[in-house]
TIVEXGU-63578 format. One record per residue: residue in three letters; x, y, z of N, C-alpha, C, O in turn. Coordinates in steps of 0.02 Angstrom, whole numbers, plus 50000, padded with zeros to 5 digits. Atoms other than C-alpha are relative to their C-alpha. Layout:
ALAXYZXYZXYZXYZ ...
//
This chain:
MET500695005050039513845060949269500614993649996501204994549981 THR499345005950033514825042849248499554995449958498944995349953 TYR500155005950051514695028649125500024993150040500524990050061 LEU500035007249976514075013049194500244995849955500074996849896 LEU499745005250053514984998349110500464993750049500964994850082 GLY499775002849972515294981849178500444995849966500374994649906 LEU499235003050029517074971749155499964993650018499844990350069 ARG499975009349990517224955349116500815000349983501135002349934 MET499294999449989519024951749209500304995550003500774995450042 GLU500005004950007519154935949162500794998449972500914999649913 GLY499624999150048520924932049135500285005950009500875004649999 ARG499624992850020521544951149136500385001250082500294999250139 ASP499614999349940522854958449235499575005550044499055008250025 VAL500294994249937522394970749395500605002350047500784999250097 LEU499534998949911523754980449507499625002650045499085005450033 VAL500414999249945523244982949669500755003650047501285000550049 VAL499264996449979524654995949766499584999850081499035002650080 GLY500165000449932524234993049965499854993950045499254992650051 GLY500255006249968524154977750067499425001650064499264996550096 GLY500624998449938522674986450211499404996649991499154991949959 ARG500975001449992520964986450255499774999349916499554994249892 VAL500394997350070520424994350068500224994249943499784992949902 ALA499655005450037521524980049968499684994250030499324990649995 GLY500365007649963520944965350099499085000749953498824995649930 ARG500675002650041519054969550005500124999249939499954994049910 ARG500114999050073519354974349844500444993949949500324993049889 VAL499625005050044520804958749796499554994149992499544992049934 PRO500395005549990519484943249852499505000249945499394994949916 VAL500434997350053518104954049720500264999249943499924998349892 LEU499754998850070519374954849596500124989949978499904986649931 LEU499995007650003519844935649614499494996349985499594990849958 GLU500545004050013518054930449601499805000249930499454996349898 ALA500344997950065517894939949442500484996749960500544997949900 GLY499384998750061519454932249381500515000349968500794997349923 ALA499364996650040520704943549367500614996450027500584993350080 ARG499375000749958522514939649401500285006250028500365010949990 VAL500074996349991522954950349525500725000750023501024996150051 THR499345000449968524634956749567499945006350044499655011450026 LEU500074996449944524854965749734500895003950006501405000649999 VAL499374995450000526364979649751499995002250101499775007950109 ALA499744997349927526694982949955500444995750058500514989850073 PRO499325005549949528074979650089499654997150043500004994150083 ALA500165003949939526854972250204498944999349999498605004449992 VAL500485003650020525184965050186499354997450082499574997450140 SER500295002349940523614958350313500084991249996500454988449956 ALA499745006950001523604939850350499574995749950499654990149926 ALA500635004650066522054935850227500545001749917500524997949869 LEU499734998050054523174944250092500584995249986500764992349935 GLU499305005549997524674934050143500004992849985500424989049961 ASP500105007850004523734918150151499965000049921500224995549889 LEU500265003050074523044921049962500865000349957500984996849908 ALA499355001050027525014924549920500364993849996500694991549950 ALA499635004949977525614911149993499534991949933499784988049892 ALA500465002650061524234901249882500174999249944500054993949915 GLY500045000550052524694905449743499525003149956499555002549895 ARG500554997550035523104915249702500045008649983499595012149960 ILE500014992750027523874933549680500854999950025501144997550073 THR499285001049977525694936949656500085006450057499645010450074 TRP499934994349925526394948749808500705002749969501134998449960 GLU499354995450005527854961349760500145003050078499945008350102 ARG499674996249911528644964349950500425004649990501045004649988 ARG499554994050017528924981049913499625006650000499035006150018 ALA500294991450003528465002449893499854998149909500094994449867 TYR499985000050070527775005549736500555005949975500775010250014 VAL499504997850039529005013349610499865002649948499664997549919 PRO500254997450048528555023849461500244994549936500814994749915 GLY499895004150085528565010949293499474991650048499474985950025 ASP500355004249964527414999949422499464996149923499434991049888 VAL500594996850053525975005749301500134996749938499724992649916 SER500174999750052526625004649145500715000249963500905002549909 GLY499244999450035528505001049139500014993849955499544990049943 PRO499965005050055529344989849013500074992750024500094987749989 ASP499955006749966529514976349142499214996650033499214990750049 ALA500454998549981527664978349201499584996249942499754996549883 PRO500375002950040526174967349134499665005249979499675010850004 VAL500494995450044524964974949015499255000450070499004995050086 PHE500314998849936523734980949171499315003849970499345009349942 TRP500514995950036521864984849117499305003150063498715004750057 LEU500464996549953521324990749302500465003750062500864999250075 VAL499674998449943522224999849450499645002750044499195006850036 HIS500204997549940521905002049616500335002550032500714998350055 ALA499484999249954522925013049722499615001050080499065003450092 ALA500265003449952522605008749883500645001150069500724997450118 THR499524999849930524005014550008499675005250064499065006250069 ASP500214994549941523775027050160500505006149992500505010650034 ASP499734991850034524915041450070499665002249943499785000549885 PRO500184995950063523945051749969500585000649952500514998649895 ASP499694995450068525435059549874500304993049968500534994149912 VAL500005004650045525795039749821499374997149959499364993849908 ASN500645002550031524085036449784500025003449947500004999749898 ALA499834994050038524305051949680500425000649924500295003649872 ALA499585000150041525745047649584499754994949970499664996549911 ILE500305007450033524985028249534499575004649954499755006149897 ALA500554994350053523555040349457500355001849953500434998449902 ARG499744998650043524395048649376500524997449926500674999649870 GLU499455005750067525605034149280499344996449978499364991949935 ALA500735005250005523805026749275499645004249937499415001449887 GLU500214996550035523225041549187500245000449913499955000549858 SER499414998450067524895043749062499804995049955499674996549896 ALA500185005350040524445024849009499544997249958499564992949914 ARG500615002050010522695025748997499604996150022499094995149990 VAL500145006349941522275012149139499775005850031499975011650037 TRP500604997649973520745015449221500345000350086500724995750102 CYS499655001849940521295018449412499405005050054499175010750050 VAL500414999949941520185016649583500685006550045501285005450044 ARG499754998449941520885029649715499824999050053499204998650049 ALA500445002249925520395025749888500015005250043499525006050079 ASP500114994549947520705039749987499775006649955499625011749987 ASP500414993350024520045053149862499554997649946499864993849909 ARG500575002550026518385048949764500245006949940500715004549907 HIS499934991850031518625067749660500624999149955500655001949900 ALA499465001250047520265061749591500084993949980500644992149962 SER500085007050013519885045449556499395000749921498815002749911 SER500465000650075519595041549347499524993549997499304991449943 ALA500445001950004518505029749412499874995850087500264995450135 TRP500135000649932517605022449558499664992449994499354990149946 THR500315007649982517115004149634499225000350019499035002250074 PRO500715002249960515145000149637499964997750072500454995850105 ALA500075005249937514524992849790499674997849979499165000749961 THR500365003450038513974977749716499674994150034499754993450095 GLY500365005149969512894962249745499664996849956499524998849900 SER500225004450073512094946849669499484996150053499644994750111 ALA500785003349991510284938449707499794998149928499905000849874 GLY500505002550065509234928149589500745000149961500835006249965 GLY499624998350061510614928849474500265005249984500795005349952 ILE499984993050033510624945649442500575003950054500485004950114 THR499434992449971512124958249500500065007849976500135011549927 VAL500164992450005511954973649549500315005750026500365006150087 GLY499544997249967512984987349568499815009549993499645011349936 VAL499924995249975512895006149632500465003650005500985001850033 VAL499594996550001513655021349603499695004450031499145006150009 ALA500414993749980513255036049727500355005849985500375009250035 SER499584994649976514375050449679500704998250026501115002450044 GLY499525001149950515685039249757500214998950065500714997550097 ASP500165000349918514955039749911500064991750021499714988449982 PRO499895006850006515355021849959499184998050061498704994550045 ARG500565001649952514065020950116499385001149981498934997450000 ARG500575001350034512725027550011499864992549963499424988549979 ALA500035003850057512985015849872499844992750025499464988749998 ALA500095007449950513065000249999499464999150030499194993750037 GLY500964998049961511395005950085499634998649956499214994249966 LEU500505002650064510565005349914500074994549969499654991749934 ARG500055006550055511324991049841499574993550062499254988750043 ASP500395006749981510634979749997499335001050023498974997050053 ALA500875000050006508974987049994499904996249916499374993949894 ILE500295001550087508964981749803500144992950012499614989850004 THR499735006049982509804965049848499434997150036499094992650010 ASP500545002549954508564962049987499384996249983499124990849993 GLY500694998750056507154965849878500154993449952499624990349947 LEU499955003950055507734953149749500024991850030499814986350011 ALA499955009949939508164937649892499424998350015499164992850005 ASP500525002949954506724939749987499204999949948498694997249971 GLY500525002650050505394940849804499685007850027499105006850044 THR500414995249976504824959649863500035000949935499495001349904 LEU500084996550058505584964749693499904993549950500324989049953 ASP500235005350058504924952649556500444998949954500195000449899 ALA499545001450056506524947749448499764992449991500224988850011 ARG500085005950005505524929549407500065000749920500374996849884 ARG500254999050078505044936149231500765000649938500685003649885 GLY499415000450041506874934149139499934995949942499464991949937 ARG500265002850062507104928348962500644992550010500874990049958 GLU499675004850008508264913749021499634999250107499915001150158 ARG500135005249939506994903549178500354996450032500764993649996 PHE499875004649959507524893749309499634993949988499024994249980 SER500305005950014507224874849280500154996250041500634997250077 GLY499615005149962507354860049364499585000250051499055003250053 VAL500184999049925507164855749559500865001650045501394998650044 ALA499604998349929508194865249710499654996650056499074997350075 LEU500135003149951508244854749840500575003950060501175003350070 VAL499724993149946508524870049986499784996150069499234993550082 GLY500054999649915508824866950179499795006950006500035011849978 GLY500224992049987507814881450249500374999750089500245004650124 GLY499674997049921508734881250434499694996350038499254992450019 PRO500565003349931508084874950607499395001950018499064999150061 GLY500744996349963506534886150622499985006849979499525009749949 ASP500104991849988507034903750634500075002449904500565000249874 PRO499944999750070506714910450435500535003949999500775002249945 GLY499374996850007508204921250447500514996750000501034999049976 LEU499445006650021509254906150449499854994549940499944988449935 ILE500015004050080508884900950276500645003649977500805009349994 THR499474994950021510494904750181499795005349939499235005849916 VAL500374994850051510444918550050499924996549922499574998949877 ARG500055001350071510724907449897499184996549991498804997749945 GLY500575000449977509204899149967499365001749989498884998749966 GLN500594996550020508114912749970499815001049941499245000549919 GLN499974997750062508574918049814499654994749954499274996549909 LEU500245005250048508104901449733499174997650028498784994749990 LEU500644999850005506494900849817499495005449993498915003449995 SER499854996050043506274919249755499744997249930499265000149905 GLN500005000450065506224911849594499504993349968499434991849909 ALA500395004449994505074897949620499305001249965498965006349966 ASP500645001150040503604891149509499404995650046498794995850045 VAL500185006249955503214877149633500154998650062500564994350048 VAL499914999949943503454876049814499724994150020499114993850023 VAL500235005249962503424858249892500484999850077501094998950079 VAL499714997249941503784861850081499834995750054499274993350059 ASP500075006249935504074850150247499575004550056499775010350053 ARG500234999249923503054854750414500725004350043500655008850084 LEU499364996349961504814860950482500355005049957500805008649979 ALA499864994450042505154871550355499865007250023499435008950064 PRO500184993649958505324889950382499395003649963499485008649928 THR500474997150047503394892450312499865007549987499715009849933 SER499914994750009503424908750347500035004049917499665008049888 LEU499684996150024504384913450223499544999149891499695001549836 LEU500395000550047502994907450093499455006549975499225007249918 ASP500284997550002502024920750125500265007949951499885012249929 ARG499794994650026503104933850047499884998149915499795002749875 LEU500195001750061502794923749880499515002849954498975005049975 PRO500664997550032501814928949729499264994349993499274988149989 ALA500705004450004499924922249718500314995149982500454990950025 ASP500075005350051500394910649570500534994750019500794991249976 VAL499365006749984501694898349668499554996850020499054998750050 GLU500515005049979500874885249693500384995850054500924993450038 ILE499815002349926501214877649878499704991150005499154988850021 VAL500255007049966501224859149898500424998750056501024999150069 ASP499945002449921500974853150072500414992349987500104988249954 ALA499985004049994502054839650089500344996750097500884994050107 SER499904999049937502214838150275500024990850039499584986650029 LYS499965007749952502664820450389499765003350064500035008150092 ILE500394998049914501544822850556500224994750028500004989550006 PRO500095006849961502244810150689499564998850003499185002950028 TYR500465004749975501024796550688499355004649974498875005050013 GLY500614997750020499734806450589500155003649933500735004449915 ARG500005000550072499384811750416500675004649949500795010649943 SER499444997550037500954811850294499985000249918499534998049883 MET500095001050082501394813950112500514993149994501004992850030 SER499495006550009502274796050056500615003749949500515008149907 GLN499434997750027504184798749999499804999049913499955002749866 ARG500235002250083503454790549829499645006349965499755007849906 ASP500534993750031502184806149800500495005050004500485008549954 ILE499564996050010503544816849835500325002449956500345008149932 ASN499654998950063504564813549712499574999349923499814999849866 ASP500145000450073503364811249581499525008549972499425011049917 VAL499874993950022502814828149614500585005649967500555009749922 LEU499424997050033504464834949591500175000749923500345005449888 VAL499825000050055504664826949447499605002249933499785003249875 ASP500324999250039503214830149380499785006249960499445006149909 ARG500174994149987503144848849393500485001349953500425003749897 ALA499614997050032504644850649351499954999349901500075003849861 ARG500155002850060504244840649177499555004449958499465004449897 ARG500594996050028502994851949144500425008649981500165013549954 GLY499744992950004504234867149141500145004750051500425010250042 LYS500074996649928504124872949313500564999550026500934994750014 PHE499445001249953505454877149436499825000250071499555005050099 VAL500045003349951505394869049581500114999550070500294993750078 VAL499484998549952506024872349746499694993650061499114993850080 ARG500215007349929505854854849896500495007250044501035009850031 LEU500034995649933505844867650060499824993650041499364989650043 LYS499875004149936506504858550201500325002250053500805006050050 GLY499364994649956507104862850374500764993450004500994988149982 GLY499045001949988508884858750426500394999249942500515004349910 ASP499634999350072509874852650275499484992849974499114989350009 SER500395003550025509104841350154500364991749999500174985950009 PHE499565008349985510554828550147500174997550080500514992650093 LEU499915003749945510574825650318499114999050045498745003350069 PHE500555003649976509074814150384499465004549970498955005150003 GLY500564997750053508004823950251499594996949955499044998849935 ARG500125003250061507884811250126500365002549929500274999049879 GLY499674993250055508814824149996500114994349961499804993049910 GLY499785005250069509654809549917499584996949970499594996949909 GLU500625003250032508124799649892499715003649950499455000049908 GLU500384997550022507384813549807500475003649935500195005449883 ALA499564997750063508884819949687500234992849978500564992449926 ALA499795007950039509204800249655499195000849934499264999149875 ALA500655003350033507274799649576500115007049936500005007049875 CYS500084993850073507544818049484500444996749961500214996049904 ALA499345000550037509214811749414499774992149944500044991049891 ALA500285006250031508234793949353499615003349935499595001849876 ALA500634999550064506874803949270500375006149969500015010149940 GLY499904996250068508074815349173500075007550014500255011349970 VAL500274994149970507704831049284500515004350040500645003250099 PRO499494998749943509084842649336500065003050061499695008050057 VAL500135000849957509274844649495500635000450057501044995850060 ILE499474995749960510484856149644499535000050075498975000150100 ALA500275002249922510604853549815500305007650043500915007850050 VAL499874995749952510714870349927500024999150082499534999550120 PRO500144998649938511414869350090499605002250054499325007450039 GLY500394998249960510474871050250500504999850073500974996250092 VAL499755000649908510854876150445499644993750050499154994250087 THR500315007749976510464858250510500025003250080500435006750108 SER500054999349930509744859050686500514995850052500804998050102 ALA499305002349975510974847450742500425001950049500564999850106 LEU499494994149986512104861250758499765005050043500005007550094 ALA500494992749987510754874650778500055001050060500275006050088 ALA500305000749941510264868950923500195001250054499895005050092 PRO499605000149946511604865951052500465009249998500745012550041 ALA499584990950012512334885250967499285001550036499395003150095 SER500674994149985510424892751005500104998150073500035002150120 ALA500085001249895510564884651188500585002050036500625000550096 GLY499685001549971512174889951210500674994650023501144995850061 ILE499555005150002513164874251199500194998749943499874997349892 PRO499325002650045514884871351113499874994149980499754989550020 ALA500125007050004514634857551018500604996149998500594990150011 THR499275001249963516494855451037500235005050036499945010450044 HIS499844994149933517574864251170500764997449994500954991649987 ARG499075001849993519544864351175500004996650083499744998750135 GLY499965003449948520024851151294499434995950047499494992550097 VAL500625007549966518284841351337499644998049938499274993149940 ALA500495006850068517504835851152500305004249920500155009549892 GLN499614999150045518724834651009499334996849921499484997549861 ASP500185001950046517304826650905499165000250027498975000250086 VAL500815002050002515284825050876499844995649963500114994349910 HIS500345005850038514194811250832499285001749998499025003950049 ILE500434996650015512594815550745499594991449975499774987249934 VAL500325005150018511234802150750499365000850011499215004550057 SER500785002350013509264797450708499664994050048499654988050035 ALA500255004749969508384790150848499274997849986498884996050030 HIS500595000150014506884788150733499584994650018498974994450030 VAL500075008449984507004768450764500275000850069500775004350069 ALA499465002349934507614764350967500454998049997500634996649940 PRO499325003250005509194757951009499444991850003498834991450010 GLY500195007249992508814738851015499474997649925499494992349893 ASP500345002250069507544739750862500404996949940500775001249914 GLU499835002050063508134730350718500375002249934500845000049901 ARG500084994250067507964744450581500495004150021500735008249982 SER499484993749986509214754050693500444997549970500424991449960 THR499595003550024510804753650606500685006150066501255007950050 VAL499664995749949511604765050767500394997050033500144993250075 ASP499345003249942513314759050854499995004150049500375008850056 TRP500024996049921512684765051033500464998450047500625002250093 ARG499655001149966513874752851099500465004649985500565008950027 GLY499584994650009515114762951015500025008350019500535011350038 LEU500124995849973514254778651048500235002250051500515007750051 ALA499855001049934514544775251231500625000850021500775004750066 ARG499495000749980516114771251238500535006049955501055007849981 ALA499594993750017516854786151109500155008150045500565012550036 GLY499904991749962516594801851237499995003349996500085007050044 GLY500104991550016516344816751132499374999450008499124995650049 THR500514997149978514794824151110499484997849935499604998549875 VAL500465004450024513244814951052499415005949984499205009750029 VAL500734996550025511714824550953499644995549971499854991849927 VAL500455006550028510084813550928499555005849978499325010650008 LEU500744996750036508864820750816499464993950005499574987950015 MET500555002150010507154816150801499894992650087499514987850097 GLY500115005149940507424806450983499735001250063499884998550116 VAL500214996749920506504815651115499384994250022499134993150077 GLU500825006449992504974801551102500274995150015499904991050043 ARG499565007149981506314787751129500575001250080501024997150092 VAL499344996049969507444797851278500014992450031500524989150024 GLU499785005349941507304783251391500194993949977500334989450016 ALA499705008650012507844767851284500755004449975501285001649984 ILE499234995650011509354781351227500524999050043501024995550037 THR499605003949938509984781751399500264997150004500864996649995 GLU499705005449989509824767351445500394996649968500884994249997 ALA499405002850050510744760451309500605002050008501074998150008 LEU499254995950001512144773251326500484995650086501024993050098 VAL499745001249922512294769051524500014992549995500264989050039 GLU500135009749993511954749851481500804999349988501184995850022 HIS499395004150040513544749251371500745006450014501255006749979 GLY499274999849974514834760151472500005008350007500535010950025 ARG500004993049998514314779451468499875001650061499474997250076 PRO500224997649933514064788051659499555003650000499385008949973 ALA500754996549995512604790551709499875006050028499325008950030 HIS499894992149993513164806351768500145004649944500255010549957 THR499904996350073513424812651580499425003849999498825002249995 PRO500634993149999512614830451584499484998849931499724995649884 VAL500315000750088511324830251423499505005050028499325006150086 ALA500454992750013510214845151380499574999249924499824997749869 VAL500525002550049508674843251267499625007249999499415010850045 VAL500144991750028508144859451165499394999349967499374993949938 GLN500564999850029506554861651098499805007049966499895012649987 GLU499984995250054506014871050941500505007050015500385012750035 ALA499354995749997507834878150935499725007249961499165008049937 THR499944991750037508034897450858499335002349977499275007149939 LEU500704996749984505984898450880500125003350047500645003150080 PRO500124997949953505174909850992499714995550079499704997550137 GLY500175005149955504554894851091500534996550017500424992050057 GLN499445004949958506284887251128500104999550065500025004850095 ARG499845001549929506684880851293500464994149997500494990049952 THR499485004549992508044870651357499874994850078499774998450127 VAL500045004049961507884855651486500804997050015501214995749971 THR499375002750008509434849151565499984992950059499514990750091 GLY499975005049933509924835551689500864994549975501414996749957 THR499435004150013511154819551659499504993149958498904992849949 LEU500435007950033510764799951564499694999550063499174996550049 ALA500335004049933510124796251745499395002549994498884999049992 ASP500964996149989508564807751747499805004849957499315007949974 ILE500194995550047508454818651597499374998049967499055002349936 ALA500565001650036506974806451534499595002950054499245007550033 ALA500504998049969506004810151679500025006750011499505009250034 SER500354992249992506314829651684499655001049917499275005749906 VAL500334997450036505774829151520499254997449991498765000649974 ARG500745003450004504314818651519499505008750065498955011150053 SER500284996849947503894832151681499875007549956499415011349972 ALA499954993250017504134847551580499604999749942499345004849919 GLY500575001850044503114841551460500215001449910499825002849865 VAL499724999350085504364842551281499814995149966499864989149977 ARG500215002150066503724838851133500565000849948500985005249958 PRO499764998450075504574836950945499595006249980498995007049991 PRO499175001550017505504846750870500275001050060500185005950096 ALA499564996849949506674844550997500674994750011500614988750022 VAL499285005050011508794838650988500384999750073500645004050108 VAL499445000549955509644830051114500834998650009501074993049999 ILE499314999649984511464833651156500184998850070500035001750123 ILE499805001749944512334824151264500644998150012500844993149983 GLY499204998349993514254827651330500225003150057499785005750091 GLU499804994149971515324837051439499765006249980499425010150013 VAL500354992550001514954851451351499255003150032499105009150034 VAL500774998349961513234853451434500215004050058499915009150075 LYS499705000049920514264855151603500395007049969500275012549994 THR499644994550019515464866851497499675007450000499775012750030 ALA500714993050008513934878551435499965002950092500035008550118 ARG500454994649926513334881251623500795002350022500865008250007 ASP499624998049975515094883051699500125006449951500265011449986 LEU499804996150027515414894651564499375007250006499485012249972 ASP500524996350003513794905351602499675000449930499405005849917 ILE500264995650052513184904051420499534994849987499434994449927 LEU500275002749999512094891551444498915003350001498655004850054 HIS500694996950023509964898251366499724993950046499874988250028 THR500495004949991508764888351484499235001549947498894997349919 GLY500654996250029507254901151403500185000549940500664997449917 THR500224999350065506824906651242500555003649978500725008250015 GLN499394996150020508384913051139499715008149971500135012649967 PHE499964995450011507444926851081499635005150053499235009450036 GLU500194993049941507084937851254500595005349998501175003749988 THR499574992149994507974954551264500574998250044500574995050096 ARG499295002649953509644952351328500495007749988500455011149936 ARG499914992549996510644969151374500854998549992501174995250033 LEU499175002249998512574968051317500425003950046500265005050105 ALA499484995949935514104978151396499865007249950500105012249979 THR500064994550026513664992151270499515001950016499495007749995 GLY500324996749974512124995551353499344999449940498785002049950 ARG500504998550047511134992651185499574993850012499924989250035 ASP500565005450022509664979851169500054996849963500214999649911 LEU500105004450059509524965251069499404997149997499194996150054 GLN500805000649997507744960051028500224991249934499764987749913 
//
């Protein structure tokens, strides 16, 4: 039988003996908890060596010797991890810790350990720790099930003593609901009000409790739309009523998402606001099509631009002349309906007409498809294929690189693919 206890390790000393795989997992968690870590090992992993070089841990580059736990020159340790690959050494460390009345976790023998490290995880401001009689695999499986339930709202943890307040600007990612960040999903599960865009992962809304207010703030090109002023007013109004408001967008709120305007409106009204970054389609679309935005020896720079107004329009602030001469990868958002003007402007300003181009429609979604060509012919190919928004235009030699490497995906990203192991991925 175990007695579960949450340890507040801020500013307290912990000894870890061993520099291998187990230490590599334990040390970062201890640092995250605020502990001062002393590591004793003749050799350590590259990640642990980097932590030592950065001054985040103290590394004694030697083997364990008696007195390391409780000797006169040792710090007063609150916790010890015996994580060497020698059971006799681990046993000696545990005996010294027991003699000094210091809790010791043995990585190699849970039955001889005076303490067990629980499988821990966090979701929605809740930390979960699972101890399964010292069985790490079982504990980790249960931990994952609980934190997943807290994150997606299956386990309703909204009714705590300290409620969330204010506004969270959450980037929902490029479309696939699985690509929202963990933090974004956690905050969404706590929402009282969700103000949602049409390109956000709206299937996630079905997981929310029935009493959550959903405000449709869609902006349909050349169709119905909710004005930005009205959106700002809703965010401020609901937050002032004591509601926790999540502004759920596609991509990232601060990349052509007017997140800055919404944050400014909340700040001006005295409403607390936070921003949760999202996976932007500017990078997710090329990646999901198998196109590296940068590639060694091919492209060292990426330029992300919006073409909601065409080149030559007096409202455009994009330096198309500079982009044409830069030579790196150009990723254009909101540009599929102005692809002729974009390609003409780049060629006019010096980009070779044979420069490879790819247009990815509905990136990361089941209907994803990719049309390829060059600056000279991509506009005709896009029109012939009937490509419609949302679509991302990628211009540069990386498109040819993807084709040469045989990693360019022109069909749906979610088709079944067989790996070398013989296993199928869906």
